[in-house]
C-alpha positions in Angstrom: 100.6 -329.6 105.0 96.8 -329.2 105.2 95.2 -327.4 108.2 91.8 -328.5 109.5 90.0 -326.1 111.9 88.0 -328.1 114.4 85.5 -325.3 115.0 82.4 -323.9 113.3 83.0 -320.5 114.8 83.0 -317.7 112.2 85.0 -315.6 114.7 87.9 -318.1 114.8 88.0 -318.1 111.0 88.1 -314.3 110.9 90.9 -314.3 113.6 92.9 -316.8 111.6 92.6 -314.6 108.5 94.2 -311.8 110.4 97.4 -313.8 110.6 97.1 -315.0 107.0 95.8 -318.4 107.8 92.9 -319.9 105.8 92.2 -323.5 106.8 91.9 -326.1 104.1 88.7 -327.4 105.8 86.4 -326.8 108.7 85.3 -329.9 110.6 83.7 -329.2 114.0 84.3 -331.8 116.6 80.8 -332.0 118.1 81.9 -333.3 121.5 80.2 -333.2 124.9 81.1 -329.8 126.4 79.5 -330.3 129.8 81.5 -329.4 132.9 82.1 -332.3 135.2 81.5 -331.5 138.9 84.6 -329.8 140.4 86.5 -329.3 137.1 88.3 -326.0 137.3 88.1 -323.4 134.4 91.8 -323.8 133.3 91.5 -327.6 133.2 88.1 -327.4 131.4 89.3 -325.1 128.6 92.5 -327.2 127.9 90.6 -330.5 128.1 87.9 -329.4 125.7 90.4 -328.0 123.2 92.4 -331.3 123.4 89.4 -333.5 123.0 88.2 -331.5 120.0 91.6 -331.7 118.3 91.9 -335.4 119.1 88.4 -336.2 117.8 88.9 -334.4 114.5 92.4 -335.7 114.0 91.0 -339.2 114.1 89.2 -338.2 110.9 92.1 -336.4 109.3 95.2 -338.4 110.4 97.6 -336.8 108.0 96.6 -333.2 108.6 97.3 -330.6 111.2 94.1 -330.1 113.3 93.6 -326.8 115.2 91.0 -326.7 118.0 90.2 -324.2 120.7 87.7 -323.7 123.6 87.0 -320.4 125.3 85.7 -320.3 128.9 84.5 -317.3 130.9 85.0 -317.8 134.6 84.1 -315.9 137.7 86.3 -317.4 140.4 86.0 -321.1 140.1 82.6 -320.9 138.4 82.4 -321.5 134.6 79.7 -319.5 132.9 77.7 -321.2 130.3 77.3 -320.5 126.6 74.1 -318.3 126.8 71.2 -319.5 124.7 68.2 -317.6 126.3 67.5 -314.2 127.7 67.0 -315.4 131.2 70.5 -316.9 131.3 71.9 -313.8 129.7 70.4 -311.6 132.5 71.8 -314.0 135.1 75.3 -313.9 133.6 75.3 -310.1 133.1 74.2 -309.6 136.8 77.0 -311.9 137.9 79.6 -310.1 135.8 78.3 -306.6 136.6 81.0 -304.5 138.5 83.4 -307.5 138.8 86.6 -308.9 137.3 86.5 -312.2 135.5 88.8 -314.3 133.5 88.5 -315.4 129.9 90.5 -318.6 129.3 91.1 -320.2 125.9 92.7 -323.6 125.5 94.3 -324.1 122.1 95.3 -327.5 120.8 97.2 -328.5 117.7 97.2 -332.2 116.6 100.4 -332.9 114.6 100.6 -336.1 112.6 103.1 -338.4 114.1 103.9 -336.0 117.0 100.7 -335.9 119.0 99.2 -332.8 120.6 100.6 -329.4 121.5 98.6 -327.1 123.7 98.5 -323.6 125.1 96.3 -321.9 127.6 95.8 -318.1 127.5 94.2 -316.1 130.2 92.8 -312.5 129.9 91.4 -310.5 132.8 88.3 -308.4 132.2 86.9 -305.7 134.5 83.2 -305.1 133.7 81.5 -301.8 134.8 78.5 -302.0 137.1 75.5 -302.5 134.8 72.1 -300.9 135.2 68.9 -302.7 134.4 68.5 -300.4 131.4 72.0 -301.4 130.1 71.2 -305.1 130.4 67.9 -304.5 128.6 69.7 -302.6 125.8 72.2 -305.4 125.4 69.6 -308.2 125.5 67.9 -306.5 122.6 70.9 -306.9 120.3 71.0 -310.7 120.4 74.8 -310.9 119.7 75.1 -312.7 123.1 73.4 -315.9 121.9 75.8 -318.8 122.0 78.6 -316.7 123.6 80.4 -318.0 126.7 79.4 -315.7 129.5 76.8 -314.0 127.3 78.8 -311.1 125.9 80.9 -310.3 122.8 83.8 -308.0 123.4 84.0 -307.4 119.6 80.5 -306.1 119.6 78.1 -304.1 121.7 79.5 -305.8 124.8 82.7 -303.8 124.5 81.0 -300.7 126.0 80.7 -302.5 129.4 84.4 -303.3 129.7 86.4 -300.9 132.0 89.7 -302.7 131.7 91.3 -305.6 129.8 94.6 -307.2 130.8 95.9 -309.6 128.3 95.0 -310.8 124.8 92.1 -309.2 123.1 91.9 -311.9 120.4 91.8 -314.5 123.3 88.5 -312.9 124.5 87.1 -313.0 120.9 87.9 -316.7 120.7 91.5 -317.5 119.6 94.7 -316.0 121.0 96.6 -315.1 117.8 100.2 -314.9 119.2 100.1 -318.3 120.7 98.2 -319.9 117.8 100.7 -318.5 115.3 103.5 -319.9 117.4 101.9 -323.3 117.6 101.4 -323.4 113.8 105.0 -322.2 113.0 106.5 -324.7 115.4 104.7 -327.5 113.7 106.1 -326.5 110.3 103.0 -324.8 108.9 103.9 -322.1 106.4 102.8 -318.6 107.5 103.0 -315.4 105.6 
């Protein structure tokens, strides 16, 4: 059975490789990822993962389609994918000295069986950040395009005091749950 990854994220490809999975094709969904007013983070992550899987499955009806969406949330507030330094500084100030959640919705479209989903939540405690630390981090640029503006697998790791839950979830794909979804759908894993 062929596996299509509905994501252009190089991090997701790297994470899949860690569990011996190399998708047969990569076909990003390109859906609207805006947050409707009042939508909660858990609902948002699962909805986007499901919509991505469904959109790509429409183009690959006889293949497994794996999709995911990662959200960084402070309380009920969903932080954006950071594209400029002003937004980075806003997000880092908001995360400084606080706990936040990283939620990833994972969806697997299975031909003839529909959609199976999982939601994984990891709690992160960030140290209080000085202006100099935010300047330092802004200079690296790895934050661009990242939900909440930081990469746990990069320079952003030095700001994390505590992590409770799945590390791979924070990077962009919870491996335990993804492996289970693939196996339960009959996908052959090493």
